[in-house]
N, C-alpha and C positions, 0 to 999 in steps of 0.2 A: 401455580403461576406458570404461564407459558413464556419461555425464553426465546429471544430472537436467535436466528442462525449464527449471527456474529458473536453474540454473547456465549452461546454454546461452544463454538469453536475456540473462543478465547479461554474458556474454562478448561476444555480438553487440552489445549496447547500448554497451559500452565501445569496441568497434571502430568503431561508428557515430560516436561522439563524436570519435574520432581523425580519421575521414574528414571529418566536419563541420569540424573545426578546420583541416585541411589546405586544404579548399575556401575557408574564410574568409581564411586567411593568403595563399594563393597567388593566388586569383582575386578576392578581395574579396567573395565571396558572402555575402549577408545571409540565412542559412538559419534558418528557424524550423520546428520540428516542428508540423505542422498538427493532427494527431490523435494523442493519446497512446495510442490503442488500436491503431494500426498495428503489425502484427507486425514485430519487429526485422529479420527476413530481407527483408521487403518494403522497409523503409526502406534497408537496405543496398544492394539492387538500385537503388533510386532514386538514392542517392548515387553509385553507380558510373556510372549513366547521366549524371548531372550532370557528373562528372569527365570522362567521354569527350567530352561536348559541349564543355566548356571547352577540352580539349586540341585537339579538331578545330577549334574556333573560332579558336584561335591560328594554325593553319596554313592556314585557309581563305582563298582568293583570290576576288575578285569576278569572276564570269563571267556571261555571258548564259545564260538558261535553255536556249537552243538549243545552246550549247556543252556545257552540263552533260548534255544528252540525246545528245551525240555527233553533233550536226548532222544530224538527220533531215530528210528531204524530205517535205513534206506535199502532199497533193493540193490543188490550187486549188479554191476553192468553185465556180468556173465549170465544173469538170470533173464535178461531182456533181449528180445530180438531187435534188430535195427529199426524195423517198422514201428516198434512200440516206444522207442526212445522219445520222439517228440511229445507224445501225450504224457509220458512219465516226467519229462523235463517240466512241462507246464504244471503238473501236479505239485512237484517239488517247489517250483517258483511261487506258486500260489500259497504254499505253506510258509515260505519265507515272507511273502507279502502280508499274510495274516499276523505275522510277528514284527511288522513294520520294518522289514528289510527288503530293499530293492537291489537287484543284480542286473547289470548291463554289460553288453559286449559292444565295443565301438567298431570293431572290424569283423562283423559277423561272418563274412565269406571266408575268413581265415581260420575259423574255429569249427571243428567238426562237432556233431551231436555227441559223439563218444567222449571227446575231450571236455566238452562243456559239462556233460553229466558227471564225469569224474570230479570236475572242479567243484560243482555244487553239492556233491554227496560225499566226497572224500577230503579234498584239500581245504575248502572254505570252512567246513565244520570244525576243523582243528585250529583255525585261526583265532587268536586272542584279541579281544577288543573290550572297550568299556561300554557294556550294554546298558541302554537306557530306554525306558518306555514312556514317551511323552506324547500325549494326544496331538495328532496333526503333524508330528515329525517322524521322519524315517531315517534309518541308517542305509547308506548306499555303498555298494561295492562294485568295482569295475574289473572285469576279467583282466584287462591289460595292465592293471596295477600289480597283478601277480605274475603275469606273463607278458612282458613288454613286447610290442609289435614294431618291427622295423618300418612297416608301411605307415603306421600311425605316427611314429617319430619323424619319418620323412615328410609326411604331410604337414605336421606341425612346424617343422623347420622351414619349409617353403612358404607356408602361409605367414608365419611370423617374420619372414624376410621380405616377402613381396608387398604385403599391406603397408608396412612403413615406407617402402619404396614409393608407393602411390602418394604418400604424404610428404615425400622428400625428407624423411626423417633419418638422416644418416646415423645418428647415435643408436637408434633402435635396430637399424639394419646390421650394425657392427656386432650386435649380440649374437647373430647367427652367421657370421662370416668367419672363415678360417683365418689362421695367422697370415699376415701380409705376404710372407715369403712363399706361401703355397697358392696364392690367388692366381687365377688364369682366366682369360677369355678364349674359349676353345683350347688350343694347345699353347697359346702365347702367354707367358708369365707377365703379370702387370703389378703395378703398385696398388695400394688400397685406393689412393686418390683416382687413378685411372679406372679402376674397377667400378667405383661408385659413379664417376662422371659418365662412363659409358652407359650405365643403367638409367641415369637421369635423362640422357639423350633420347632414350626410347620413349619417354613420356613428355618430351619437351613441349609439345603442343597441347598437352592435357591441362585444362583449367579446372572446371568443376566436374567431379565424377558423379554421374547419374546412377549407373549400375556397374557392379563389378562381380566377377565370379572366377574362381580358379577351378579348372576341370583337370583332374589327374588322368593321364592316359596310360602310362607305363612305368613300372618299377623294376629295377634290376639291382639285386644286392649280392655282393661277393667281394672279389678282389677290388673292384670298383663299384661304388654305389651310385646309381643314376636314376633320375626321375624326369620323366617328360610330362609337362603340364602346359595347358593353355590358360593365359590370362585374358579373359573376355571383358572388354570395357565398352561402356556407352558413356560419352563425356561431352562437355562443351569445349569447343576448340578455342584456344587463346587467340589465334590469328583471324578466325572468321566468325567466332561466337555461335557457329552452328553446332547442332548436336551431331556427333560422329560416332562411328563404331570402329573398334580396333581389336584385333586378336594378336597377342604376342605369344608365339609358341616357343617355350623355353625347354632346353635340355640342361638340367643341372647335374653336376657331379658333387656328391656329398661326402664329407669326411666324418667318419665315426669319432665321437668325442670320448675322452677318458671316462666321463661320468655318465655315459649313456646319451642317446640321441645323436643328432648330426649337426654339422655346420656346412654352409655353402662354400665349396672350394672353387668351382668354375662354372661358367654357363656359356651357352650358345643360344641365339635367339633369331627367330624368323618372324617378320611382321606380315600381317595380311589384313 
């Protein structure tokens, strides 16, 4: 018997509800369908993957990455010439990939080939994790999780402060603002209310944002931590309803936090 598409989708949706309920009851999964437009067969595959992950998680034991890779022997960096390192790095990364492990660097220009090779052949192999082999799934490691990057933390701070600014979301902006007694515009100390209001004035004519981009120009870390960045906007003007372009050139001073990362302490801005 040939079923209609509607009947097939109804059946799959009912099966997905059963799978969802099983995951919730057996594993305590808090499952929410993200997009009602996702085809039921795709959702079914996703739920099957979640179930496999939960089943393997129950059986997984903590092992070192080296043990998970079946104890490979890596060449010592002293055995390699600088020109040989890129190819040897690729070879080692391919070996990781064959074992469903991906390794990424977010700030590649900050990490030398020598440091990265030591990371993937000396430091990471000693790391303990719950190794699982599930078809279609990978374990992912990021270099900066082991070696935090001031530049990456500064970028995160600025982005997570500026994008809520564009939504005029003061609560989210506060997450990345320093304590009120430390806030300043240039060298002038201000209250939190003055600080936020001055930023909102920079985008007072911005209605609908069409395009947005933050371009980082300069980083300086030390006694004072400073970041220069351009916020490039294409937007619809509140006053004229025309599409407009604006560049806000910011110079932020960042305050290093107790738990890592930065908060915004002060800013200066030039419009163009």
